[in-house]
C-alpha positions as CSV (number, residue, x, y, z in Angstrom):
1,M,-1.1,17.8,-21.3
2,S,-4.5,18.3,-22.9
3,K,-6.2,15.7,-20.8
4,D,-7.9,17.1,-17.6
5,I,-6.9,15.2,-14.5
6,D,-9.8,14.9,-12.1
7,E,-7.9,13.4,-9.2
8,L,-5.3,16.1,-8.6
9,I,-4.5,16.5,-4.9
10,H,-3.6,20.0,-4.0
11,E,-1.3,20.6,-1.1
12,R,0.6,23.7,0.0
13,G,3.5,24.0,-2.4
14,Y,2.7,21.1,-4.7
15,V,0.0,19.2,-6.6
16,Y,0.2,15.5,-7.2
17,N,-1.7,12.5,-8.6
18,F,-0.1,9.2,-8.2
19,H,-1.1,5.8,-7.0
20,F,0.8,2.7,-5.9
21,H,-0.2,-1.0,-6.1
22,L,1.4,-2.7,-3.1
23,V,1.4,-6.4,-2.5
24,W,3.1,-8.5,0.2
25,V,2.8,-12.0,1.5
26,T,2.9,-13.8,4.9
27,K,6.0,-15.6,6.0
28,C,6.2,-18.9,4.2
29,R,2.9,-18.1,2.6
30,H,1.1,-19.3,5.7
31,E,-2.7,-18.9,5.3
32,V,-3.6,-16.7,8.2
33,F,-6.6,-14.5,7.3
34,T,-9.0,-17.4,6.8
35,T,-12.1,-16.2,8.6
36,P,-14.3,-13.1,8.1
37,K,-13.3,-12.0,11.7
38,L,-9.6,-12.2,10.9
39,V,-10.1,-10.3,7.6
40,A,-12.1,-7.7,9.3
41,E,-9.5,-7.2,12.0
42,M,-6.7,-6.9,9.5
43,T,-8.9,-4.4,7.4
44,D,-9.4,-2.3,10.6
45,I,-5.7,-2.3,11.4
46,L,-4.8,-1.4,7.8
47,M,-7.2,1.6,8.0
48,K,-5.7,2.7,11.3
49,I,-2.2,2.6,10.0
50,A,-3.2,4.5,6.9
51,R,-4.8,7.3,8.9
52,L,-1.7,7.5,11.2
53,N,0.6,7.8,8.2
54,E,-1.5,10.1,6.0
55,V,-2.0,7.4,3.4
56,T,-5.3,7.0,1.4
57,I,-6.3,3.4,0.8
58,E,-8.3,3.5,-2.4
59,Q,-8.9,-0.2,-2.6
60,M,-7.8,-3.2,-0.6
61,E,-8.1,-7.0,-0.4
62,V,-7.0,-9.2,2.4
63,M,-6.4,-12.6,1.1
64,P,-5.5,-15.7,3.3
65,D,-1.8,-15.3,2.6
66,H,-1.3,-11.9,1.2
67,I,-2.5,-8.3,1.0
68,H,-3.3,-6.1,-2.0
69,L,-3.5,-2.3,-1.6
70,L,-4.1,0.6,-4.0
71,L,-2.6,3.6,-2.2
72,S,-2.0,7.2,-2.6
73,F,0.2,9.3,-0.3
74,K,1.9,12.7,-0.2
75,P,5.2,13.0,-2.2
76,K,7.0,14.0,1.0
77,Y,6.8,10.3,2.1
78,A,9.2,7.7,0.7
79,P,7.4,4.6,-0.6
80,T,9.8,2.3,1.4
81,N,8.8,4.1,4.6
82,V,5.1,3.6,3.8
83,V,5.7,-0.1,3.3
84,K,7.6,-0.4,6.6
85,A,4.8,1.4,8.4
86,F,2.2,-1.0,7.1
87,K,4.2,-4.2,7.5
88,G,5.7,-3.4,10.9
89,G,2.5,-1.9,12.3
90,L,0.3,-4.7,11.1
91,A,2.5,-7.4,12.5
92,R,2.8,-5.7,15.9
93,L,-0.9,-5.0,16.2
94,F,-2.0,-8.3,14.8
95,F,0.2,-10.3,17.2
96,E,-1.1,-8.2,20.1
97,L,-4.6,-9.5,19.2
98,H,-3.4,-13.0,18.4
99,P,-0.3,-14.0,20.4
100,E,-1.3,-17.7,19.7
101,M,-0.6,-17.2,16.0
102,K,2.8,-15.9,16.7
103,A,3.6,-19.0,18.8
104,Q,2.0,-21.5,16.3
105,K,3.0,-20.4,12.9
106,F,5.4,-17.5,13.2
107,W,7.8,-18.6,15.9
108,G,10.5,-16.2,14.6
109,G,8.2,-13.3,15.3
110,H,7.8,-12.3,11.7
111,L,4.3,-12.2,10.2
112,W,5.5,-11.1,6.7
113,S,8.0,-12.2,4.2
114,P,10.7,-9.6,3.9
115,S,9.9,-8.8,0.3
116,Y,7.1,-6.9,-1.4
117,F,5.9,-5.8,-4.8
118,M,5.1,-2.1,-5.6
119,S,4.3,-0.4,-8.8
120,T,3.2,3.1,-9.7
121,L,0.0,3.9,-11.5
122,G,-1.2,7.1,-13.1
123,D,-3.8,8.5,-15.4
124,M,-1.4,8.7,-18.3
125,S,0.6,6.1,-19.9
126,K,4.4,6.4,-20.2
127,E,3.9,6.9,-23.9
128,T,1.5,9.8,-23.4
129,V,4.1,11.6,-21.1
130,E,7.0,10.8,-23.5
131,N,4.9,12.3,-26.4
132,Y,4.0,15.4,-24.3
133,I,7.6,16.1,-23.4
134,A,8.8,15.5,-27.0
135,S,6.2,18.0,-28.3
136,Q,7.3,20.8,-26.0
137,R,9.9,22.4,-28.4
138,K,7.6,21.9,-31.4
139,G,4.6,23.7,-30.0
């Protein structure tokens, strides 16, 4: 691939460059993170969980009823495990700080909806990679 990739991450035994867009919502889309203090607390918890799980948060936004993250993590980690670490850790740590929220809005003990959205991103489009692979025997 003729294009230089500036964001290659070199690890022992492999090199990678991928990013994930991850979004998930609160249970029943309850608006929880409605004050600067709550957003700051959630941001701090997100950063803590990322550090513990060797995840790089490249960009984040904590909205009243959902969270957007742009992430990168080592290929040895499964995306579903990263999602579980974030959603489970966030709920546990947030409810430790705010047990009243659990009692008021989340009586079942679940902060998050069970679903999430995740997509992969890269520096090259699918078409670029397809063309590169197709050109290998011709070159």
